[in-house]
mmCIF file as Biopython writes it, N, C-alpha, C and O atoms, coordinates in Angstrom:
data_model
#
loop_
_atom_site.group_PDB
_atom_site.id
_atom_site.type_symbol
_atom_site.label_atom_id
_atom_site.label_alt_id
_atom_site.label_comp_id
_atom_site.label_asym_id
_atom_site.label_entity_id
_atom_site.label_seq_id
_atom_site.pdbx_PDB_ins_code
_atom_site.Cartn_x
_atom_site.Cartn_y
_atom_site.Cartn_z
_atom_site.occupancy
_atom_site.B_iso_or_equiv
_atom_site.auth_seq_id
_atom_site.auth_asym_id
_atom_site.pdbx_PDB_model_num
ATOM 1   N N  . MET A ? 1  ? -16.025 35.249 -50.496 1.0 0.0 1  A 1 
ATOM 2   C CA . MET A ? 1  ? -16.574 35.805 -51.713 1.0 0.0 1  A 1 
ATOM 3   C C  . MET A ? 1  ? -15.795 37.006 -52.237 1.0 0.0 1  A 1 
ATOM 4   O O  . MET A ? 1  ? -15.992 37.441 -53.372 1.0 0.0 1  A 1 
ATOM 5   N N  . GLU A ? 2  ? -14.911 37.533 -51.397 1.0 0.0 2  A 1 
ATOM 6   C CA . GLU A ? 2  ? -14.119 38.675 -51.838 1.0 0.0 2  A 1 
ATOM 7   C C  . GLU A ? 2  ? -13.182 38.299 -52.970 1.0 0.0 2  A 1 
ATOM 8   O O  . GLU A ? 2  ? -12.853 39.126 -53.821 1.0 0.0 2  A 1 
ATOM 9   N N  . TRP A ? 3  ? -12.759 37.053 -52.972 1.0 0.0 3  A 1 
ATOM 10  C CA . TRP A ? 3  ? -11.788 36.607 -53.971 1.0 0.0 3  A 1 
ATOM 11  C C  . TRP A ? 3  ? -12.380 36.624 -55.377 1.0 0.0 3  A 1 
ATOM 12  O O  . TRP A ? 3  ? -11.636 36.719 -56.353 1.0 0.0 3  A 1 
ATOM 13  N N  . ILE A ? 4  ? -13.694 36.535 -55.499 1.0 0.0 4  A 1 
ATOM 14  C CA . ILE A ? 4  ? -14.325 36.589 -56.821 1.0 0.0 4  A 1 
ATOM 15  C C  . ILE A ? 4  ? -14.147 37.979 -57.426 1.0 0.0 4  A 1 
ATOM 16  O O  . ILE A ? 4  ? -13.805 38.116 -58.601 1.0 0.0 4  A 1 
ATOM 17  N N  . LEU A ? 5  ? -14.379 38.996 -56.619 1.0 0.0 5  A 1 
ATOM 18  C CA . LEU A ? 5  ? -14.236 40.372 -57.097 1.0 0.0 5  A 1 
ATOM 19  C C  . LEU A ? 5  ? -12.778 40.680 -57.451 1.0 0.0 5  A 1 
ATOM 20  O O  . LEU A ? 5  ? -12.499 41.318 -58.466 1.0 0.0 5  A 1 
ATOM 21  N N  . ILE A ? 6  ? -11.861 40.224 -56.609 1.0 0.0 6  A 1 
ATOM 22  C CA . ILE A ? 6  ? -10.440 40.437 -56.889 1.0 0.0 6  A 1 
ATOM 23  C C  . ILE A ? 6  ? -10.031 39.695 -58.150 1.0 0.0 6  A 1 
ATOM 24  O O  . ILE A ? 6  ? -9.238  40.211 -58.937 1.0 0.0 6  A 1 
ATOM 25  N N  . SER A ? 7  ? -10.554 38.503 -58.355 1.0 0.0 7  A 1 
ATOM 26  C CA . SER A ? 7  ? -10.236 37.723 -59.554 1.0 0.0 7  A 1 
ATOM 27  C C  . SER A ? 7  ? -10.737 38.404 -60.815 1.0 0.0 7  A 1 
ATOM 28  O O  . SER A ? 7  ? -10.057 38.393 -61.842 1.0 0.0 7  A 1 
ATOM 29  N N  . ILE A ? 8  ? -11.907 38.989 -60.745 1.0 0.0 8  A 1 
ATOM 30  C CA . ILE A ? 8  ? -12.464 39.679 -61.909 1.0 0.0 8  A 1 
ATOM 31  C C  . ILE A ? 8  ? -11.599 40.879 -62.289 1.0 0.0 8  A 1 
ATOM 32  O O  . ILE A ? 8  ? -11.282 41.075 -63.463 1.0 0.0 8  A 1 
ATOM 33  N N  . PHE A ? 9  ? -11.219 41.679 -61.293 1.0 0.0 9  A 1 
ATOM 34  C CA . PHE A ? 9  ? -10.384 42.844 -61.585 1.0 0.0 9  A 1 
ATOM 35  C C  . PHE A ? 9  ? -8.996  42.438 -62.064 1.0 0.0 9  A 1 
ATOM 36  O O  . PHE A ? 9  ? -8.425  43.096 -62.933 1.0 0.0 9  A 1 
ATOM 37  N N  . SER A ? 10 ? -8.453  41.369 -61.510 1.0 0.0 10 A 1 
ATOM 38  C CA . SER A ? 10 ? -7.146  40.883 -61.966 1.0 0.0 10 A 1 
ATOM 39  C C  . SER A ? 10 ? -7.234  40.387 -63.403 1.0 0.0 10 A 1 
ATOM 40  O O  . SER A ? 10 ? -6.326  40.628 -64.199 1.0 0.0 10 A 1 
ATOM 41  N N  . ALA A ? 11 ? -8.314  39.697 -63.739 1.0 0.0 11 A 1 
ATOM 42  C CA . ALA A ? 11 ? -8.490  39.217 -65.108 1.0 0.0 11 A 1 
ATOM 43  C C  . ALA A ? 11 ? -8.624  40.380 -66.087 1.0 0.0 11 A 1 
ATOM 44  O O  . ALA A ? 11 ? -8.112  40.312 -67.204 1.0 0.0 11 A 1 
ATOM 45  N N  . ILE A ? 12 ? -9.302  41.434 -65.678 1.0 0.0 12 A 1 
ATOM 46  C CA . ILE A ? 12 ? -9.429  42.614 -66.538 1.0 0.0 12 A 1 
ATOM 47  C C  . ILE A ? 12 ? -8.054  43.231 -66.791 1.0 0.0 12 A 1 
ATOM 48  O O  . ILE A ? 12 ? -7.741  43.610 -67.920 1.0 0.0 12 A 1 
ATOM 49  N N  . ILE A ? 13 ? -7.241  43.331 -65.754 1.0 0.0 13 A 1 
ATOM 50  C CA . ILE A ? 13 ? -5.900  43.895 -65.909 1.0 0.0 13 A 1 
ATOM 51  C C  . ILE A ? 13 ? -5.046  43.012 -66.813 1.0 0.0 13 A 1 
ATOM 52  O O  . ILE A ? 13 ? -4.310  43.522 -67.658 1.0 0.0 13 A 1 
ATOM 53  N N  . ILE A ? 14 ? -5.136  41.706 -66.644 1.0 0.0 14 A 1 
ATOM 54  C CA . ILE A ? 14 ? -4.356  40.776 -67.466 1.0 0.0 14 A 1 
ATOM 55  C C  . ILE A ? 14 ? -4.761  40.884 -68.928 1.0 0.0 14 A 1 
ATOM 56  O O  . ILE A ? 14 ? -3.898  40.949 -69.803 1.0 0.0 14 A 1 
ATOM 57  N N  . PHE A ? 15 ? -6.039  40.903 -69.202 1.0 0.0 15 A 1 
ATOM 58  C CA . PHE A ? 15 ? -6.488  40.957 -70.591 1.0 0.0 15 A 1 
ATOM 59  C C  . PHE A ? 15 ? -6.226  42.317 -71.235 1.0 0.0 15 A 1 
ATOM 60  O O  . PHE A ? 15 ? -6.012  42.393 -72.445 1.0 0.0 15 A 1 
ATOM 61  N N  . MET A ? 16 ? -6.238  43.392 -70.445 1.0 0.0 16 A 1 
ATOM 62  C CA . MET A ? 16 ? -5.845  44.692 -70.988 1.0 0.0 16 A 1 
ATOM 63  C C  . MET A ? 16 ? -4.366  44.684 -71.363 1.0 0.0 16 A 1 
ATOM 64  O O  . MET A ? 16 ? -3.974  45.262 -72.376 1.0 0.0 16 A 1 
ATOM 65  N N  . THR A ? 17 ? -3.558  44.034 -70.550 1.0 0.0 17 A 1 
ATOM 66  C CA . THR A ? 17 ? -2.130  43.921 -70.846 1.0 0.0 17 A 1 
ATOM 67  C C  . THR A ? 17 ? -1.895  43.114 -72.109 1.0 0.0 17 A 1 
ATOM 68  O O  . THR A ? 17 ? -1.087  43.501 -72.954 1.0 0.0 17 A 1 
ATOM 69  N N  . VAL A ? 18 ? -2.596  41.993 -72.244 1.0 0.0 18 A 1 
ATOM 70  C CA . VAL A ? 18 ? -2.456  41.159 -73.447 1.0 0.0 18 A 1 
ATOM 71  C C  . VAL A ? 18 ? -2.910  41.930 -74.683 1.0 0.0 18 A 1 
ATOM 72  O O  . VAL A ? 18 ? -2.271  41.847 -75.732 1.0 0.0 18 A 1 
ATOM 73  N N  . TYR A ? 19 ? -3.995  42.670 -74.570 1.0 0.0 19 A 1 
ATOM 74  C CA . TYR A ? 19 ? -4.484  43.460 -75.690 1.0 0.0 19 A 1 
ATOM 75  C C  . TYR A ? 19 ? -3.449  44.508 -76.112 1.0 0.0 19 A 1 
ATOM 76  O O  . TYR A ? 19 ? -3.226  44.726 -77.303 1.0 0.0 19 A 1 
ATOM 77  N N  . SER A ? 20 ? -2.822  45.153 -75.125 1.0 0.0 20 A 1 
ATOM 78  C CA . SER A ? 20 ? -1.800  46.149 -75.437 1.0 0.0 20 A 1 
ATOM 79  C C  . SER A ? 20 ? -0.586  45.502 -76.092 1.0 0.0 20 A 1 
ATOM 80  O O  . SER A ? 20 ? -0.014  46.061 -77.028 1.0 0.0 20 A 1 
ATOM 81  N N  . LEU A ? 21 ? -0.193  44.341 -75.613 1.0 0.0 21 A 1 
ATOM 82  C CA . LEU A ? 21 ? 0.927   43.632 -76.230 1.0 0.0 21 A 1 
ATOM 83  C C  . LEU A ? 21 ? 0.626   43.272 -77.675 1.0 0.0 21 A 1 
ATOM 84  O O  . LEU A ? 21 ? 1.495   43.391 -78.539 1.0 0.0 21 A 1 
ATOM 85  N N  . ILE A ? 22 ? -0.585  42.838 -77.940 1.0 0.0 22 A 1 
ATOM 86  C CA . ILE A ? 22 ? -0.956  42.481 -79.312 1.0 0.0 22 A 1 
ATOM 87  C C  . ILE A ? 22 ? -0.920  43.726 -80.204 1.0 0.0 22 A 1 
ATOM 88  O O  . ILE A ? 22 ? -0.508  43.644 -81.361 1.0 0.0 22 A 1 
ATOM 89  N N  . LYS A ? 23 ? -1.345  44.868 -79.678 1.0 0.0 23 A 1 
ATOM 90  C CA . LYS A ? 23 ? -1.255  46.101 -80.456 1.0 0.0 23 A 1 
ATOM 91  C C  . LYS A ? 23 ? 0.189   46.454 -80.767 1.0 0.0 23 A 1 
ATOM 92  O O  . LYS A ? 23 ? 0.495   46.892 -81.876 1.0 0.0 23 A 1 
ATOM 93  N N  . VAL A ? 24 ? 1.078   46.268 -79.804 1.0 0.0 24 A 1 
ATOM 94  C CA . VAL A ? 24 ? 2.502   46.548 -80.016 1.0 0.0 24 A 1 
ATOM 95  C C  . VAL A ? 24 ? 3.077   45.595 -81.049 1.0 0.0 24 A 1 
ATOM 96  O O  . VAL A ? 24 ? 3.842   46.011 -81.918 1.0 0.0 24 A 1 
ATOM 97  N N  . PHE A ? 25 ? 2.716   44.316 -80.963 1.0 0.0 25 A 1 
ATOM 98  C CA . PHE A ? 25 ? 3.196   43.340 -81.943 1.0 0.0 25 A 1 
ATOM 99  C C  . PHE A ? 25 ? 2.683   43.689 -83.337 1.0 0.0 25 A 1 
ATOM 100 O O  . PHE A ? 25 ? 3.403   43.517 -84.321 1.0 0.0 25 A 1 
ATOM 101 N N  . ASN A ? 26 ? 1.471   44.168 -83.430 1.0 0.0 26 A 1 
ATOM 102 C CA . ASN A ? 26 ? 0.904   44.554 -84.716 1.0 0.0 26 A 1 
ATOM 103 C C  . ASN A ? 26 ? 1.655   45.751 -85.309 1.0 0.0 26 A 1 
ATOM 104 O O  . ASN A ? 26 ? 1.913   45.787 -86.512 1.0 0.0 26 A 1 
ATOM 105 N N  . ILE A ? 27 ? 2.000   46.719 -84.477 1.0 0.0 27 A 1 
ATOM 106 C CA . ILE A ? 27 ? 2.772   47.867 -84.955 1.0 0.0 27 A 1 
ATOM 107 C C  . ILE A ? 27 ? 4.140   47.418 -85.446 1.0 0.0 27 A 1 
ATOM 108 O O  . ILE A ? 27 ? 4.605   47.857 -86.498 1.0 0.0 27 A 1 
ATOM 109 N N  . ALA A ? 28 ? 4.781   46.541 -84.680 1.0 0.0 28 A 1 
ATOM 110 C CA . ALA A ? 28 ? 6.099   46.032 -85.083 1.0 0.0 28 A 1 
ATOM 111 C C  . ALA A ? 28 ? 6.006   45.246 -86.385 1.0 0.0 28 A 1 
ATOM 112 O O  . ALA A ? 28 ? 6.913   45.308 -87.215 1.0 0.0 28 A 1 
ATOM 113 N N  . TYR A ? 29 ? 4.931   44.517 -86.564 1.0 0.0 29 A 1 
ATOM 114 C CA . TYR A ? 29 ? 4.758   43.757 -87.807 1.0 0.0 29 A 1 
ATOM 115 C C  . TYR A ? 29 ? 4.560   44.692 -88.996 1.0 0.0 29 A 1 
ATOM 116 O O  . TYR A ? 29 ? 5.113   44.464 -90.071 1.0 0.0 29 A 1 
ATOM 117 N N  . LYS A ? 30 ? 3.771   45.739 -88.798 1.0 0.0 30 A 1 
ATOM 118 C CA . LYS A ? 30 ? 3.543   46.691 -89.886 1.0 0.0 30 A 1 
ATOM 119 C C  . LYS A ? 30 ? 4.813   47.448 -90.260 1.0 0.0 30 A 1 
ATOM 120 O O  . LYS A ? 30 ? 4.974   47.853 -91.412 1.0 0.0 30 A 1 
ATOM 121 N N  . ARG A ? 31 ? 5.705   47.642 -89.309 1.0 0.0 31 A 1 
ATOM 122 C CA . ARG A ? 31 ? 6.980   48.313 -89.597 1.0 0.0 31 A 1 
ATOM 123 C C  . ARG A ? 31 ? 8.032   47.341 -90.135 1.0 0.0 31 A 1 
ATOM 124 O O  . ARG A ? 31 ? 9.178   47.725 -90.369 1.0 0.0 31 A 1 
ATOM 125 N N  . ARG A ? 32 ? 7.644   46.110 -90.325 1.0 0.0 32 A 1 
ATOM 126 C CA . ARG A ? 32 ? 8.530   45.057 -90.841 1.0 0.0 32 A 1 
ATOM 127 C C  . ARG A ? 32 ? 9.668   44.728 -89.866 1.0 0.0 32 A 1 
ATOM 128 O O  . ARG A ? 32 ? 10.748  44.308 -90.282 1.0 0.0 32 A 1 
ATOM 129 N N  . GLU A ? 33 ? 9.416   44.921 -88.571 1.0 0.0 33 A 1 
ATOM 130 C CA . GLU A ? 33 ? 10.397  44.538 -87.561 1.0 0.0 33 A 1 
ATOM 131 C C  . GLU A ? 33 ? 10.189  43.102 -87.106 1.0 0.0 33 A 1 
ATOM 132 O O  . GLU A ? 33 ? 11.078  42.502 -86.503 1.0 0.0 33 A 1 
ATOM 133 N N  . LEU A ? 34 ? 9.020   42.555 -87.391 1.0 0.0 34 A 1 
ATOM 134 C CA . LEU A ? 34 ? 8.698   41.167 -87.078 1.0 0.0 34 A 1 
ATOM 135 C C  . LEU A ? 34 ? 8.256   40.457 -88.348 1.0 0.0 34 A 1 
ATOM 136 O O  . LEU A ? 34 ? 7.571   41.032 -89.194 1.0 0.0 34 A 1 
ATOM 137 N N  . SER A ? 35 ? 8.654   39.214 -88.465 1.0 0.0 35 A 1 
ATOM 138 C CA . SER A ? 35 ? 8.139   38.417 -89.578 1.0 0.0 35 A 1 
ATOM 139 C C  . SER A ? 35 ? 6.734   37.936 -89.217 1.0 0.0 35 A 1 
ATOM 140 O O  . SER A ? 35 ? 6.313   38.016 -88.063 1.0 0.0 35 A 1 
ATOM 141 N N  . LEU A ? 36 ? 6.027   37.443 -90.212 1.0 0.0 36 A 1 
ATOM 142 C CA . LEU A ? 36 ? 4.666   36.965 -89.970 1.0 0.0 36 A 1 
ATOM 143 C C  . LEU A ? 36 ? 4.668   35.783 -89.012 1.0 0.0 36 A 1 
ATOM 144 O O  . LEU A ? 36 ? 3.786   35.669 -88.162 1.0 0.0 36 A 1 
ATOM 145 N N  . ARG A ? 37 ? 5.648   34.912 -89.145 1.0 0.0 37 A 1 
ATOM 146 C CA . ARG A ? 37 ? 5.725   33.745 -88.273 1.0 0.0 37 A 1 
ATOM 147 C C  . ARG A ? 37 ? 5.967   34.155 -86.817 1.0 0.0 37 A 1 
ATOM 148 O O  . ARG A ? 37 ? 5.326   33.631 -85.907 1.0 0.0 37 A 1 
ATOM 149 N N  . LYS A ? 38 ? 6.888   35.087 -86.602 1.0 0.0 38 A 1 
ATOM 150 C CA . LYS A ? 38 ? 7.179   35.544 -85.245 1.0 0.0 38 A 1 
ATOM 151 C C  . LYS A ? 38 ? 5.994   36.326 -84.676 1.0 0.0 38 A 1 
ATOM 152 O O  . LYS A ? 38 ? 5.693   36.226 -83.486 1.0 0.0 38 A 1 
ATOM 153 N N  . PHE A ? 39 ? 5.328   37.098 -85.524 1.0 0.0 39 A 1 
ATOM 154 C CA . PHE A ? 39 ? 4.142   37.836 -85.085 1.0 0.0 39 A 1 
ATOM 155 C C  . PHE A ? 39 ? 3.062   36.879 -84.591 1.0 0.0 39 A 1 
ATOM 156 O O  . PHE A ? 39 ? 2.498   37.073 -83.514 1.0 0.0 39 A 1 
ATOM 157 N N  . ARG A ? 40 ? 2.780   35.861 -85.370 1.0 0.0 40 A 1 
ATOM 158 C CA . ARG A ? 40 ? 1.762   34.880 -84.963 1.0 0.0 40 A 1 
ATOM 159 C C  . ARG A ? 40 ? 2.165   34.147 -83.698 1.0 0.0 40 A 1 
ATOM 160 O O  . ARG A ? 40 ? 1.330   33.891 -82.831 1.0 0.0 40 A 1 
ATOM 161 N N  . LEU A ? 41 ? 3.438   33.809 -83.590 1.0 0.0 41 A 1 
ATOM 162 C CA . LEU A ? 41 ? 3.922   33.109 -82.406 1.0 0.0 41 A 1 
ATOM 163 C C  . LEU A ? 41 ? 3.782   33.973 -81.163 1.0 0.0 41 A 1 
ATOM 164 O O  . LEU A ? 41 ? 3.317   33.492 -80.129 1.0 0.0 41 A 1 
ATOM 165 N N  . LEU A ? 42 ? 4.172   35.234 -81.243 1.0 0.0 42 A 1 
ATOM 166 C CA . LEU A ? 42 ? 4.092   36.129 -80.091 1.0 0.0 42 A 1 
ATOM 167 C C  . LEU A ? 42 ? 2.650   36.425 -79.692 1.0 0.0 42 A 1 
ATOM 168 O O  . LEU A ? 42 ? 2.337   36.476 -78.503 1.0 0.0 42 A 1 
ATOM 169 N N  . VAL A ? 43 ? 1.782   36.617 -80.658 1.0 0.0 43 A 1 
ATOM 170 C CA . VAL A ? 43 ? 0.376   36.880 -80.352 1.0 0.0 43 A 1 
ATOM 171 C C  . VAL A ? 43 ? -0.251  35.656 -79.693 1.0 0.0 43 A 1 
ATOM 172 O O  . VAL A ? 43 ? -0.963  35.778 -78.695 1.0 0.0 43 A 1 
ATOM 173 N N  . THR A ? 44 ? 0.012   34.486 -80.247 1.0 0.0 44 A 1 
ATOM 174 C CA . THR A ? 44 ? -0.557  33.264 -79.681 1.0 0.0 44 A 1 
ATOM 175 C C  . THR A ? 44 ? -0.010  32.995 -78.289 1.0 0.0 44 A 1 
ATOM 176 O O  . THR A ? 44 ? -0.762  32.628 -77.385 1.0 0.0 44 A 1 
ATOM 177 N N  . ALA A ? 45 ? 1.290   33.174 -78.110 1.0 0.0 45 A 1 
ATOM 178 C CA . ALA A ? 45 ? 1.894   32.917 -76.808 1.0 0.0 45 A 1 
ATOM 179 C C  . ALA A ? 45 ? 1.382   33.886 -75.745 1.0 0.0 45 A 1 
ATOM 180 O O  . ALA A ? 45 ? 1.096   33.474 -74.621 1.0 0.0 45 A 1 
ATOM 181 N N  . SER A ? 46 ? 1.265   35.158 -76.085 1.0 0.0 46 A 1 
ATOM 182 C CA . SER A ? 46 ? 0.777   36.123 -75.101 1.0 0.0 46 A 1 
ATOM 183 C C  . SER A ? 46 ? -0.699  35.882 -74.777 1.0 0.0 46 A 1 
ATOM 184 O O  . SER A ? 46 ? -1.115  36.032 -73.629 1.0 0.0 46 A 1 
ATOM 185 N N  . PHE A ? 47 ? -1.485  35.512 -75.783 1.0 0.0 47 A 1 
ATOM 186 C CA . PHE A ? 47 ? -2.897  35.224 -75.537 1.0 0.0 47 A 1 
ATOM 187 C C  . PHE A ? 47 ? -3.057  33.998 -74.638 1.0 0.0 47 A 1 
ATOM 188 O O  . PHE A ? 47 ? -3.846  34.018 -73.693 1.0 0.0 47 A 1 
ATOM 189 N N  . LEU A ? 48 ? -2.318  32.941 -74.928 1.0 0.0 48 A 1 
ATOM 190 C CA . LEU A ? 48 ? -2.422  31.726 -74.128 1.0 0.0 48 A 1 
ATOM 191 C C  . LEU A ? 48 ? -1.894  31.933 -72.705 1.0 0.0 48 A 1 
ATOM 192 O O  . LEU A ? 48 ? -2.462  31.405 -71.749 1.0 0.0 48 A 1 
ATOM 193 N N  . ALA A ? 49 ? -0.819  32.695 -72.567 1.0 0.0 49 A 1 
ATOM 194 C CA . ALA A ? 49 ? -0.289  32.975 -71.231 1.0 0.0 49 A 1 
ATOM 195 C C  . ALA A ? 49 ? -1.291  33.800 -70.415 1.0 0.0 49 A 1 
ATOM 196 O O  . ALA A ? 49 ? -1.497  33.530 -69.232 1.0 0.0 49 A 1 
ATOM 197 N N  . GLY A ? 50 ? -1.902  34.784 -71.031 1.0 0.0 50 A 1 
ATOM 198 C CA . GLY A ? 50 ? -2.917  35.576 -70.330 1.0 0.0 50 A 1 
ATOM 199 C C  . GLY A ? 50 ? -4.122  34.755 -69.951 1.0 0.0 50 A 1 
ATOM 200 O O  . GLY A ? 50 ? -4.676  34.912 -68.863 1.0 0.0 50 A 1 
ATOM 201 N N  . LEU A ? 51 ? -4.530  33.876 -70.850 1.0 0.0 51 A 1 
ATOM 202 C CA . LEU A ? 51 ? -5.674  33.004 -70.564 1.0 0.0 51 A 1 
ATOM 203 C C  . LEU A ? 51 ? -5.351  32.032 -69.435 1.0 0.0 51 A 1 
ATOM 204 O O  . LEU A ? 51 ? -6.188  31.787 -68.566 1.0 0.0 51 A 1 
ATOM 205 N N  . LEU A ? 52 ? -4.160  31.488 -69.445 1.0 0.0 52 A 1 
ATOM 206 C CA . LEU A ? 52 ? -3.750  30.552 -68.402 1.0 0.0 52 A 1 
ATOM 207 C C  . LEU A ? 52 ? -3.676  31.233 -67.045 1.0 0.0 52 A 1 
ATOM 208 O O  . LEU A ? 52 ? -4.204  30.719 -66.059 1.0 0.0 52 A 1 
ATOM 209 N N  . VAL A ? 53 ? -3.027  32.377 -66.991 1.0 0.0 53 A 1 
ATOM 210 C CA . VAL A ? 53 ? -2.903  33.102 -65.725 1.0 0.0 53 A 1 
ATOM 211 C C  . VAL A ? 53 ? -4.272  33.580 -65.243 1.0 0.0 53 A 1 
ATOM 212 O O  . VAL A ? 53 ? -4.577  33.497 -64.053 1.0 0.0 53 A 1 
ATOM 213 N N  . GLY A ? 54 ? -5.088  34.075 -66.159 1.0 0.0 54 A 1 
ATOM 214 C CA . GLY A ? 54 ? -6.420  34.542 -65.779 1.0 0.0 54 A 1 
ATOM 215 C C  . GLY A ? 54 ? -7.342  33.444 -65.295 1.0 0.0 54 A 1 
ATOM 216 O O  . GLY A ? 54 ? -8.244  33.705 -64.499 1.0 0.0 54 A 1 
ATOM 217 N N  . SER A ? 55 ? -7.138  32.229 -65.755 1.0 0.0 55 A 1 
ATOM 218 C CA . SER A ? 55 ? -8.001  31.136 -65.313 1.0 0.0 55 A 1 
ATOM 219 C C  . SER A ? 55 ? -7.485  30.452 -64.046 1.0 0.0 55 A 1 
ATOM 220 O O  . SER A ? 55 ? -8.274  29.855 -63.313 1.0 0.0 55 A 1 
ATOM 221 N N  . ILE A ? 56 ? -6.190  30.522 -63.773 1.0 0.0 56 A 1 
ATOM 222 C CA . ILE A ? 56 ? -5.629  29.892 -62.576 1.0 0.0 56 A 1 
ATOM 223 C C  . ILE A ? 56 ? -5.681  30.826 -61.371 1.0 0.0 56 A 1 
ATOM 224 O O  . ILE A ? 56 ? -5.769  30.364 -60.233 1.0 0.0 56 A 1 
ATOM 225 N N  . LEU A ? 57 ? -5.627  32.108 -61.604 1.0 0.0 57 A 1 
ATOM 226 C CA . LEU A ? 57 ? -5.553  33.092 -60.527 1.0 0.0 57 A 1 
ATOM 227 C C  . LEU A ? 57 ? -6.687  32.991 -59.502 1.0 0.0 57 A 1 
ATOM 228 O O  . LEU A ? 57 ? -6.406  33.137 -58.312 1.0 0.0 57 A 1 
ATOM 229 N N  . PRO A ? 58 ? -7.938  32.754 -59.878 1.0 0.0 58 A 1 
ATOM 230 C CA . PRO A ? 58 ? -8.992  32.671 -58.865 1.0 0.0 58 A 1 
ATOM 231 C C  . PRO A ? 58 ? -8.762  31.561 -57.832 1.0 0.0 58 A 1 
ATOM 232 O O  . PRO A ? 58 ? -9.140  31.715 -56.670 1.0 0.0 58 A 1 
ATOM 233 N N  . PHE A ? 59 ? -8.159  30.465 -58.238 1.0 0.0 59 A 1 
ATOM 234 C CA . PHE A ? 59 ? -7.912  29.376 -57.294 1.0 0.0 59 A 1 
ATOM 235 C C  . PHE A ? 59 ? -6.864  29.774 -56.257 1.0 0.0 59 A 1 
ATOM 236 O O  . PHE A ? 59 ? -6.973  29.402 -55.089 1.0 0.0 59 A 1 
ATOM 237 N N  . PHE A ? 60 ? -5.849  30.530 -56.680 1.0 0.0 60 A 1 
ATOM 238 C CA . PHE A ? 60 ? -4.845  31.012 -55.738 1.0 0.0 60 A 1 
ATOM 239 C C  . PHE A ? 60 ? -5.446  32.032 -54.778 1.0 0.0 60 A 1 
ATOM 240 O O  . PHE A ? 60 ? -5.153  32.005 -53.582 1.0 0.0 60 A 1 
ATOM 241 N N  . TYR A ? 61 ? -6.275  32.921 -55.285 1.0 0.0 61 A 1 
ATOM 242 C CA . TYR A ? 61 ? -6.919  33.899 -54.405 1.0 0.0 61 A 1 
ATOM 243 C C  . TYR A ? 61 ? -7.819  33.205 -53.390 1.0 0.0 61 A 1 
ATOM 244 O O  . TYR A ? 61 ? -7.865  33.602 -52.226 1.0 0.0 61 A 1 
ATOM 245 N N  . GLN A ? 62 ? -8.523  32.185 -53.820 1.0 0.0 62 A 1 
ATOM 246 C CA . GLN A ? 62 ? -9.409  31.464 -52.906 1.0 0.0 62 A 1 
ATOM 247 C C  . GLN A ? 62 ? -8.600  30.799 -51.796 1.0 0.0 62 A 1 
ATOM 248 O O  . GLN A ? 62 ? -9.001  30.839 -50.632 1.0 0.0 62 A 1 
ATOM 249 N N  . LYS A ? 63 ? -7.464  30.188 -52.140 1.0 0.0 63 A 1 
ATOM 250 C CA . LYS A ? 63 ? -6.638  29.556 -51.120 1.0 0.0 63 A 1 
ATOM 251 C C  . LYS A ? 63 ? -6.046  30.585 -50.161 1.0 0.0 63 A 1 
ATOM 252 O O  . LYS A ? 63 ? -5.934  30.326 -48.962 1.0 0.0 63 A 1 
ATOM 253 N N  . ILE A ? 64 ? -5.672  31.732 -50.676 1.0 0.0 64 A 1 
ATOM 254 C CA . ILE A ? 64 ? -5.119  32.780 -49.814 1.0 0.0 64 A 1 
ATOM 255 C C  . ILE A ? 64 ? -6.175  33.281 -48.830 1.0 0.0 64 A 1 
ATOM 256 O O  . ILE A ? 64 ? -5.897  33.441 -47.642 1.0 0.0 64 A 1 
ATOM 257 N N  . PHE A ? 65 ? -7.384  33.526 -49.328 1.0 0.0 65 A 1 
ATOM 258 C CA . PHE A ? 65 ? -8.440  34.021 -48.438 1.0 0.0 65 A 1 
ATOM 259 C C  . PHE A ? 65 ? -8.915  32.946 -47.467 1.0 0.0 65 A 1 
ATOM 260 O O  . PHE A ? 65 ? -9.299  33.267 -46.342 1.0 0.0 65 A 1 
ATOM 261 N N  . ASP A ? 66 ? -8.897  31.685 -47.873 1.0 0.0 66 A 1 
ATOM 262 C CA . ASP A ? 66 ? -9.245  30.609 -46.932 1.0 0.0 66 A 1 
ATOM 263 C C  . ASP A ? 66 ? -8.199  30.496 -45.830 1.0 0.0 66 A 1 
ATOM 264 O O  . ASP A ? 66 ? -8.530  30.190 -44.684 1.0 0.0 66 A 1 
ATOM 265 N N  . GLY A ? 67 ? -6.939  30.741 -46.175 1.0 0.0 67 A 1 
ATOM 266 C CA . GLY A ? 67 ? -5.882  30.691 -45.171 1.0 0.0 67 A 1 
ATOM 267 C C  . GLY A ? 67 ? -5.934  31.849 -44.205 1.0 0.0 67 A 1 
ATOM 268 O O  . GLY A ? 67 ? -5.601  31.693 -43.030 1.0 0.0 67 A 1 
ATOM 269 N N  . ILE A ? 68 ? -6.355  33.025 -44.686 1.0 0.0 68 A 1 
ATOM 270 C CA . ILE A ? 68 ? -6.420  34.207 -43.850 1.0 0.0 68 A 1 
ATOM 271 C C  . ILE A ? 68 ? -7.639  34.162 -42.942 1.0 0.0 68 A 1 
ATOM 272 O O  . ILE A ? 68 ? -7.537  34.435 -41.746 1.0 0.0 68 A 1 
ATOM 273 N N  . LEU A ? 69 ? -8.772  33.825 -43.496 1.0 0.0 69 A 1 
ATOM 274 C CA . LEU A ? 69 ? -10.015 33.844 -42.731 1.0 0.0 69 A 1 
ATOM 275 C C  . LEU A ? 69 ? -10.235 32.530 -42.124 1.0 0.0 69 A 1 
ATOM 276 O O  . LEU A ? 69 ? -11.233 32.329 -41.432 1.0 0.0 69 A 1 
#
């Protein structure tokens, strides 16, 4: 059951990172350093990557703890 708590904290860290990246992309877009197409692509890619990693991570933690205990 420890892996559930670790997964929750890892997901929080991942989503905070994605949120910060989106803020950075938004600043770059407002400064005209990114086009609208690239901005949308980067935001979507970072969101999907964070969602994928955040949803797969609990299964890896469970396997690690099953192997240890």
